[in-house]
C-alpha positions as CSV (number, residue, x, y, z in Angstrom):
1,M,0.0,0.0,0.0
2,V,1.1,3.6,-0.7
3,K,0.5,6.7,1.5
4,H,0.2,9.8,-0.6
5,I,0.6,13.0,1.5
6,V,0.5,16.5,0.0
7,M,0.8,19.8,1.7
8,F,-0.3,23.2,0.3
9,K,0.6,26.8,1.1
10,L,-1.9,29.4,0.0
11,K,-0.8,32.8,-1.2
12,D,-0.3,35.3,1.6
13,S,-2.1,37.9,-0.5
14,L,-5.4,36.2,0.2
15,S,-7.5,37.3,3.1
16,Q,-8.2,34.8,5.8
17,K,-11.9,34.7,4.7
18,E,-10.8,33.9,1.1
19,K,-8.4,31.2,2.4
20,N,-11.1,29.6,4.6
21,E,-13.5,29.5,1.7
22,I,-11.0,27.9,-0.6
23,M,-9.8,25.5,2.0
24,N,-13.3,24.3,2.9
25,N,-14.3,24.0,-0.7
26,F,-11.2,22.0,-1.5
27,K,-11.7,19.7,1.6
28,S,-15.3,19.0,0.6
29,A,-14.4,18.3,-3.1
30,I,-11.4,16.0,-2.2
31,E,-13.2,14.1,0.5
32,S,-16.0,13.3,-1.9
33,L,-13.6,11.7,-4.5
34,P,-13.9,8.1,-3.2
35,E,-17.5,8.1,-4.6
36,K,-16.1,8.8,-8.0
37,I,-12.6,7.2,-7.9
38,K,-13.3,3.7,-6.4
39,F,-9.6,2.7,-5.9
40,I,-9.0,5.4,-3.3
41,K,-8.7,3.4,0.0
42,E,-9.0,6.5,2.2
43,I,-8.6,10.2,1.9
44,H,-8.7,13.1,4.4
45,V,-7.9,16.8,4.2
46,G,-6.7,18.6,7.3
47,L,-6.9,22.4,7.6
48,N,-4.0,23.8,9.6
49,I,-5.1,25.6,12.9
50,N,-1.6,26.8,13.8
51,P,-0.9,30.1,12.0
52,S,2.8,30.0,12.9
53,E,3.3,27.0,10.6
54,K,4.0,27.3,6.8
55,W,1.4,24.8,5.4
56,D,-2.3,25.6,5.2
57,I,-3.6,22.2,4.0
58,C,-2.5,18.6,4.4
59,L,-4.0,15.9,2.2
60,N,-3.5,12.4,3.5
61,S,-4.6,9.5,1.3
62,T,-4.0,5.7,0.8
63,F,-3.8,3.6,-2.3
64,D,-2.9,0.1,-3.2
65,S,0.0,1.1,-5.5
66,L,2.0,4.0,-6.9
67,D,0.3,3.3,-10.2
68,E,-3.1,4.1,-8.5
69,V,-1.6,7.3,-7.2
70,K,-0.6,8.2,-10.7
71,A,-4.1,7.3,-12.1
72,Y,-5.7,9.4,-9.3
73,S,-3.6,12.4,-10.2
74,V,-4.9,12.6,-13.8
75,H,-8.5,11.4,-13.1
76,P,-10.9,14.2,-14.2
77,A,-12.7,14.3,-10.8
78,H,-9.3,14.9,-9.1
79,V,-8.2,17.4,-11.6
80,A,-11.5,19.4,-11.1
81,A,-11.1,19.2,-7.3
82,A,-7.4,20.3,-7.5
83,G,-8.5,23.2,-9.7
84,I,-10.2,24.8,-6.6
85,I,-6.8,25.8,-5.2
86,K,-4.9,26.1,-8.5
87,E,-4.8,29.9,-8.6
88,A,-4.6,30.3,-4.8
89,K,-1.7,27.9,-4.3
90,E,1.8,29.4,-3.5
91,D,3.6,26.1,-2.8
92,R,3.2,22.4,-2.7
93,A,5.1,19.5,-1.1
94,C,4.4,15.8,-1.7
95,V,5.7,12.5,-0.4
96,D,4.6,9.0,-1.5
97,F,5.8,6.0,0.6
98,E,5.0,2.4,1.1
99,I,3.2,1.3,4.3
């Protein structure tokens, strides 16, 4: 099994209200993906509550293989959900590891 963890930093130029709206919309869209992408084993989005840390969002998901992670990344439902933060995103970090 593969753990796919992605962290996002939103642009500082956004107001906190804008960030909250984007983050909550992204969380809702991503967490609804297992209904559309059946090979997602689990997926959760955490919204950072500690303003002294760099990252605003953490996506934590599990798949059977790295090939499934790759298929997920190009799936139209995922692409649409990722589009929610596309213009608001300043930085992204990702790690995929076997569990």
